[in-house]
BADOVO-937993 format. One record per atom (N, C-alpha, C, O, CB): x, y, z; residue in three letters. Coordinates in steps of 0.02 Angstrom, whole numbers, plus 50000, padded with zeros to 5 digits. Glycine has a CB too. Layout:
N
XYZALA ...
//
This chain:
173
550706010751656MET 550786009551600MET 550646014651556MET 550196013951514MET 550506004751590MET 551036020351560GLU 550926026651523GLU 550956027451452GLU 550836032651421GLU 551346030751544GLU 551146020951424ILE 551226020551341ILE 550516020451320ILE 550416021451260ILE 551636013351310ILE 550036019551358PHE 549446018551325PHE 548916025551336PHE 548356026351312PHE 549136011351354PHE 549286029851376ASN 548826035651386ASN 548666040551337ASN 548296045351344ASN 549046039151434ASN 549056038351277PHE 548866044651221PHE 548326041751181PHE 548206043551123PHE 549546047251165PHE 548006037251212LEU 547426033651173LEU 546646036851204LEU 546076035651186LEU 547496024251189LEU 546866040351247GLY 546286043951299GLY 545896037751334GLY 546146032951364GLY 545646049451250GLY 545166039351321ALA 544686034751348ALA 544696027651316ALA 544376023251345ALA 544016037751341ALA 545026026151260ALA 545146020051236ALA 545666015451266ALA 545636009351255ALA 545286021051176ALA 546136018351304ALA 546666016351339ALA 546546009751387ALA 546946005051383ALA 546876022251376ALA 546106009651423PRO 546086003751469PRO 545845997051427PRO 546065991751450PRO 545556005451531PRO 545425996751370VAL 545225993251337VAL 545825989651292VAL 546015983851291VAL 544735996651310VAL 546045995451255LEU 546675993251207LEU 547125990351256LEU 547245984451244LEU 547075999651163LEU 547395992651306ARG 547915990251361ARG 547775983051359ARG 548205979051342ARG 547835993551439ARG 547155981351378ALA 546855974151411ALA 546965970051333ALA 547205964451328ALA 545815974551449ALA 546805972951291ILE 546775969451224ILE 547675966251217ILE 547855960351216ILE 546495976251152ILE 548075972251214VAL 548775970551188VAL 549275965451256VAL 549735961551244VAL 549195979351168VAL 548965967451334LEU 549245964151374LEU 549125955251372LEU 549535950751381LEU 549045967551431LEU 548355954951356THR 548285947751352THR 548405946351304THR 548375940251309THR 547775944851364THR 548605947751234ALA 548875945551165ALA 549615944751200ALA 549825939251180ALA 548775951751091ALA 550035947451237LEU 550665947751240LEU 550695940651292LEU 551175936851282LEU 550955955451266LEU 550235939151341ALA 550205934851383ALA 550175927751359ALA 550535923051377ALA 549755936551419ALA 549505927751302ILE 549515922451269ILE 550135919751223ILE 550225913751215ILE 549005923151237ILE 550535924751195ALA 551095923251155ALA 551635920651201ALA 552025916251184ALA 551325929151115ALA 551635923551262TRP 552145920351309TRP 552045914251328TRP 552555910751329TRP 552215923451365TRP 551445911151347THR 551115905751359THR 551195901951297THR 551505896851312THR 550445907051379THR 551065902051242LEU 551325897551164LEU 552085896751162LEU 552315891251146LEU 551105902151083LEU 552485901751176LEU 553145900351169LEU 553405895251229LEU 553795890651219LEU 553525907251167LEU 553135896651287LEU 553355890551345LEU 553005883851326LEU 553275878651346LEU 553085892651431LEU 552415883351289VAL 552085877051266VAL 552545874551228VAL 552695868551236VAL 551445877451230VAL 552905878851173ARG 553345875451113ARG 553995873951156ARG 554255868451146ARG 553515881151038ARG 554265877751198LEU 554905875051241LEU 554775868751283LEU 555175864051285LEU 555155880751294LEU 554195868851314VAL 554055861351365VAL 553815855851325VAL 553985850051336VAL 553435862251428VAL 553305858051262GLY 553065853351238GLY 552235852851248GLY 551975856951285GLY 553435848251264GLY 551855848251217LEU 551145849551211LEU 550865846051258LEU 550255845951266LEU 550835848151149LEU 551325842251299ARG 551185838351360ARG 550885844151415ARG 550485843151461ARG 551935834251388ARG 551145849351398ALA 550865855151447ALA 550165855251459ALA 549945856551515ALA 551015861951423ALA 549845854151416PHE 549045855251440PHE 548795847951412PHE 548375848351366PHE 548565863151398PHE 548995840851433SER 548925837251419SER 548235833751457SER 547795830051435SER 549485835751417SER 548335836551522LYS 547985833951582LYS 548085826851598LYS 547615823251616LYS 547285834951575LYS 548555825251593ALA 548645817751604ALA 548855816251682ALA 548965810651704ALA 549255814751552ALA 548895822251721THR 548845820551788THR 548525827151831THR 548495832951810THR 549585818251812THR 548345825151885ALA 548025831651922ALA 548405838051919ALA 548125843351906ALA 547945830351998ALA 548975837451929PHE 549405844051923PHE 549305846751855PHE 549145852651850PHE 550205842851937PHE 549395843051799ASP 549325845051738ASP 548595850451724ASP 548555856051699ASP 549325838151698ASP 548055845551755PHE 547495848751758PHE 547455856251793PHE 547155861051768PHE 547095844251788PHE 547795856451849ALA 547875861751885ALA 548205867351859ALA 548075873151874ALA 548125860051934ALA 548655865251818ALA 549165870551783ALA 548715873551725ALA 548725879551712ALA 549935866651749ALA 548285868551690THR 547925871251645THR 547445877451675THR 547355882851647THR 547555865751614THR 547275876151714ILE 546705881051747ILE 547075887151763ILE 546915892651740ILE 546325878151817ILE 547645886251811ALA 548065891351836ALA 548245894651782ALA 548055900551787ALA 548625889251874ALA 548595893451723THR 548815897051673THR 548135900651642THR 548255906451627THR 549235892351623THR 547715899551634GLY 547085902351609GLY 546945908851654GLY 546925914551631GLY 546475896751614GLY 546835907051722SER 546725912151758SER 547315917151749SER 547175923051736SER 546605910051825SER 547865915551754LEU 548465920651752LEU 548485925051682LEU 548675930851681LEU 549205916351759LEU 548235921151617ILE 548275924751566ILE 547625930751584ILE 547695936451562ILE 548205919751496ILE 547165929351615ALA 546585934251613ALA 546835938651667ALA 546725944651655ALA 545805931051627ALA 547125937551720GLN 547465942251767GLN 547795947151728GLN 547645953151733GLN 547965938951812GLN 548305944951685ALA 548855949351656ALA 548545954351619ALA 548805959951616ALA 549365945651612ALA 547965953051586GLY 547655957051541GLY 547295964551577GLY 547065969751554GLY 547115952051507GLY 547385962351634THR 546965969051684THR 547445971651737THR 547265974451789THR 546215966151734THR 548155970351715ARG 548635972551773ARG 548665980951760ARG 548555982851703ARG 549485968451767ARG 548755984151796SER 548815991251795SER 549625994551807SER 549746000551809SER 548315993651852SER 550105989251813SER 550795992151817SER 551195987151779SER 550895982351755SER 551065993251894SER 551845987751771TRP 552175983951747TRP 552495978151785TRP 552655972851760TRP 552525987251720TRP 552565980051853SER 552685974451900SER 552295969551914SER 552455963851931SER 552785976351952SER 551615972251906GLU 551145967251915GLU 551125963151855GLU 550975957251862GLU 550495970051932GLU 551255965351799TYR 551125962551724TYR 551595957451743TYR 551385951751743TYR 551305967651649TYR 552295958551761GLY 552855954651759GLY 552755949251814GLY 553025943751808GLY 553505958951767GLY 552415950551861GLN 552315944851910GLN 551805939851869GLN 551975933951864GLN 551965947751988GLN 551335941451846ALA 550845938051819ALA 551345932551742ALA 551265926551734ALA 550165945151794ALA 551655935551714MET 552135932251661MET 552645928351701MET 552855923551669MET 552535937851612MET 552885928851757ALA 553395925851802ALA 552975919651842ALA 553235914151852ALA 553735931951857ALA 552335921351863ALA 551965915251886ALA 551855910351835ALA 552045904651848ALA 551305917051914ALA 551575911551775ILE 551605907951711ILE 552195903051696ILE 552095897251681ILE 551595912951660ILE 552815905851702GLY 553275903151681GLY 553415897851742GLY 553475891851732GLY 553785908051659GLY 553445900151792ALA 553505895051850ALA 553095888451846ALA 553315882851858ALA 553295898351914ALA 552505889851827ILE 551995884951825ILE 552235879451775ILE 552195873351781ILE 551305888251803ILE 552485883051726PHE 552695878551663PHE 553475873351677PHE 553645867951653PHE 552835884851591PHE 553835878351728LEU 554535875351760LEU 554345868551797LEU 554535862951780LEU 554895881051820LEU 553915870251854VAL 553775865751901VAL 553495859951867VAL 553655854251882VAL 553345868351952VAL 553005861551813GLN 552625855451763GLN 553155852351725GLN 553035846351714GLN 552045858351704GLN 553685854351703TYR 554175852051668TYR 554695847251721TYR 554905841651708TYR 554525858651633TYR 554815850651775LEU 555245846751817LEU 554915840251849LEU 555225835451872LEU 555505851251871LEU 554375840851847LEU 553915835051876LEU 553815830751825LEU 553975825051841LEU 553215837151905LEU 553635831051778ALA 553665826751710ALA 554375823851696ALA 554365817951676ALA 553455831351645ALA 554955826551701SER 555545824951707SER 555695819351767SER 555935813751757SER 555865831051715SER 555535821651818GLY 555585818351889GLY 555235810351865GLY 555515804951873GLY 555065823551960GLY 554595811451838ARG 554295805951841ARG 554575800451774ARG 554515794451780ARG 553515807951841ARG 554835803151719THR 555105798351679THR 555725795451701THR 555955790151680THR 555175800651618THR 556035800151754ARG 556625796351773ARG 556755792051825ARG 557295789151833ARG 557025799751779ARG 556175791351867SER 556085787951935SER 555395784951938SER 554875788251931SER 556195792951996SER 555405779651948ARG 554765776251961ARG 554435776952034ARG 553835775952047ARG 554885769151947ARG 554945778952078ARG 554865780852149ARG 554555786352145ARG 553985786652168ARG 555455781552191ARG 554865792652111PHE 554655799152124PHE 553935799652074PHE 553525804252085PHE 555325805052104PHE 553845795752033ALA 553235796451984ALA 552585793452044ALA 552035796252046ALA 553375790351899ALA 552745788252084ASP 552315785652131ASP 552105790352183ASP 551565790552212ASP 552595780252160ASP 552685794652190ALA 552525798952254ALA 552115805052225ALA 551705807652263ALA 553255801752297ALA 552185807152171VAL 551755813952153VAL 551145812552110VAL 550765817052095VAL 552215819652111VAL 551055806452091ASP 550505804952055ASP 549925800152080ASP 550035795652121ASP 550745802652000ASP 549405801252057ASN 548825796852091ASN 548755790652057ASN 548925789851998ASN 548105800252090ASN 548515786652091THR 548305779552060THR 547615778952028THR 547115781752051THR 548315774052115THR 547615775051974PRO 546785774051947PRO 546495770351998PRO 546845767252039PRO 546645769751872PRO 545945770351998VAL 545655764952053VAL 545015761452010VAL 544715764751968VAL 545345769252136VAL 544875755852021LEU 544345751451981LEU 543685752152042LEU 543695751252102LEU 544675741851964LEU 543125754151993LEU 542445756452034LEU 542025751152026LEU 541575750152066LEU 542045763252008LEU 542125747651980MET 541595743251946MET 541895737451910MET 542335738651868MET 541185747351895MET 541685731051922GLU 542085725751885GLU 541615721851862GLU 541165721351903GLU 542585721651924GLU 541525718551811HIS 540885713551792HIS 540285714351796HIS 539945709251798HIS 540855708651820HIS 539985720351798GLY 539485722951809GLY 539295722551874GLY 538705721651888GLY 539115721151773GLY 539825723251924ARG 539685722252001ARG 539995729552022ARG 540535731051997ARG 540115714652041ARG 539695733952063PHE 540005740952096PHE 540415737552155PHE 540265732852192PHE 539345747152128PHE 540935741052152LEU 541515738852191LEU 541315744852266LEU 541635750052269LEU 542425740252137LEU 540935743752303GLU 540765749152354GLU 541325750852394GLU 541395756952400GLU 540215747052401GLU 541815746552429ALA 542365749152456ALA 542675753752431ALA 542845758552466ALA 542715745552464ALA 542855753052349ALA 543325758352299ALA 542735763752299ALA 543005769252302ALA 543615755052205ALA 542175764352296MET 541765769752286MET 541725773652342MET 541755779752335MET 541155767952264MET 541635770952403GLN 541765774352474GLN 542285778252482GLN 542305784152500GLN 541865769952525GLN 542765774052467GLU 543585776852470GLU 543625783152429GLU 543825788352457GLU 544185771152434GLU 543465783152369THR 543535789152314THR 542905793752325THR 542875798752289THR 543545786152230THR 542405792652370ARG 541925796752368ARG 541485796552309ARG 541195801952301ARG 542165802352377ARG 541365792852273VAL 541105792752212VAL 540335788152222VAL 540295782352242VAL 541705789352157VAL 539825792352206THR 539105789152227THR 538925784852168THR 539165785652111THR 538465795052243THR 538445779752187LYS 538175775152136LYS 537855779752084LYS 537875777852026LYS 537655769852166LYS 537555785552100ALA 537225790252045ALA 537705793151996ALA 537505794851940ALA 536875796252079ALA 538325793752013THR 538805797251970THR 539105790851936THR 539425791651884THR 539375802252012THR 539055786051956LEU 539345781651919LEU 538895779351868LEU 539145778851812LEU 539595776651957LEU 538265777951873LEU 537775775851835LEU 537735781951771LEU 537605780751712LEU 537105774951883LEU 537865787651796GLU 537805793951741GLU 538265792351702GLU 538105792051642GLU 537915801651763GLU 538885790951719LYS 539465789651678LYS 539295782951634LYS 539455782851575LYS 540135788651726LYS 539065778951656ILE 538835772051626ILE 538365774051563ILE 538395771351508ILE 538375766951687ILE 537935779151580ARG 537405780851524ARG 537755784551477ARG 537595783751418ARG 536765785151546ARG 538265789051493MET 538545793051445MET 538875790251403MET 538925792551346MET 538885797251464MET 539185784251425SER 539715780151383SER 539375775451331SER 539705772251291SER 540175775551432SER 538615775351336ASN 538095772351295ASN 538155765651310ASN 538125762051260ASN 538125773751221ASN 538235762751360ALA 538195755551371ALA 537445754451384ALA 537085758551413ALA 538675752851434ALA 537225747851355GLN 536505747051354GLN 536335744051431GLN 535765744951452GLN 536255741651288GLN 536685741451462ARG 536505737951518ARG 537095737451561ARG 537665738051539ARG 536235731351501ARG 536955736451622ILE 537405736351686ILE 537935731051671ILE 538545731851671ILE 536975734251758ILE 537545724951655GLU 538015718751635GLU 538475717951595GLU 538875713251598GLU 537765714451616GLU 538485724051538ASP 538865725151500ASP 539465728351512ASP 539905728451469ASP 538595727151465ASP 539525731051566VAL 540105735551586VAL 540565730251608VAL 540325726151646VAL 539945741351645VAL 541235729551590ARG 541715725251611ARG 542165728251674ARG 542425725051720ARG 542135723651550ARG 542195736751659ALA 542505740051725ALA 542435746651709ALA 542415748451651ALA 543275738451744ALA 542395750351756VAL 542445755551772VAL 543085758851806VAL 543315756251857VAL 541985755751799VAL 543395764751779VAL 544075766651807VAL 544045773251825VAL 543915777151780VAL 544655765751760VAL 544155775951894LEU 544235782051910LEU 545045784251887LEU 545505781851920LEU 544065782551987LEU 545165787951840GLU 545815789151812GLU 546045795151848GLU 545685799351876GLU 545805790051734GLU 546675795051844THR 547075799451897THR 547015806551876THR 547395810551902THR 547885797451903THR 546475809151822THR 546415815651811THR 545695816551843THR 545445822151839THR 546505817751733THR 545325811351876GLY 544665811651893GLY 544065810651836GLY 543475811951847GLY 544605817951925GLY 544265808751787ASP 543835805351732ASP 543825798051747ASP 544275794551770ASP 544115806451655ASP 543145796151730MET 543085789251732MET 543085785751660MET 542815788351611MET 542465787851769MET 543355780651657ALA 543335776951594ALA 542995770751599ALA 543175766251637ALA 543975775751569ALA 542455770651558VAL 541865764451566VAL 542185760151501VAL 542305762751446VAL 540845767551554VAL 542275753651515MET 542535748451486MET 541945743851470MET 541695740951519MET 543065745551527MET 541675742651407THR 541305736151385THR 541545731951350THR 542085733451325THR 540825736851355THR 541325726551337GLY 541585720751289GLY 542205718151325GLY 542425720151379GLY 541775723451208GLY 542465712951281GLU 543185710851323GLU 543615715951328GLU 543645720751289GLU 543615705151290GLU 544025714851386VAL 544525721651403VAL 545165716751410VAL 545225711951448VAL 544325727251490VAL 545555718851369ASP 546215716451389ASP 546465719551448ASP 546395725351464ASP 546695717351339ASP 546855713851487PRO 547005714151558PRO 547645719651554PRO 547745723451602PRO 547195706051592PRO 548015719651499GLY 548545726051496GLY 548245732051521GLY 548555735551561GLY 548805727751421GLY 547695733551499LEU 547325741251504LEU 547195741951574LEU 547125747651595LEU 546565742351460LEU 547155736751615LEU 546975738651697LEU 547585737251752LEU 547555736051813LEU 546285733451725LEU 548185737751703GLU 548765736151734GLU 548975743451772GLU 548865748551740GLU 549325733051678GLU 549255743951833GLY 549355748851877GLY 548595751851907GLY 548525756851943GLY 549795754251839GLY 548135747851884VAL 547465750351917VAL 547555747751978VAL 547855742451983VAL 546765748051884VAL 547245752052052ARG 547095748552108ARG 546565745952125ARG 546055749552125ARG 547205751052147ARG 546535739852143ARG 545965736352165ARG 545685737752243ARG 546075736352289ARG 546165729052156ARG 545165739952258THR 545065740952332THR 544555733552356THR 544055731852325THR 544615749652347THR 544775730752407GLN 544365724352413GLN 543745727252471GLN 543295723452489GLN 544905716852445GLN 
//
């Protein structure tokens, strides 16, 4: 990347700034093309894609040749392409969506811990209690449901729960 050599000792720092800015601009362009869903973290792949994109942007800023920089930009583009194709497939086919997506799992119902579901998903009672406390529930009996969502987040529901909110949630006996 000889174009930065005229800057002398400051060249590596300024090169990193310029290359990172260009990588961010490329990513923003891709977000505009694919849509905001790109960073929605709605699925496990979305979450992984967000992390990978951030890592690739950071790597791009430290590349020492244009071919390495191009590889990082191509990798970011590939992530967005795969994400777009997966999202399109999900909206067109229920079978495809079932094959590529996780299913939310019910971990607690009506103040009762569902041990089989907790074991299957490797969630401890201590972790579940922490999430319940963080939700500001005052008593375990107040908790109507805890769902381990497809992204790994836990949704704690108190009060009356509309049965429609639990549609598609897997119950393990």
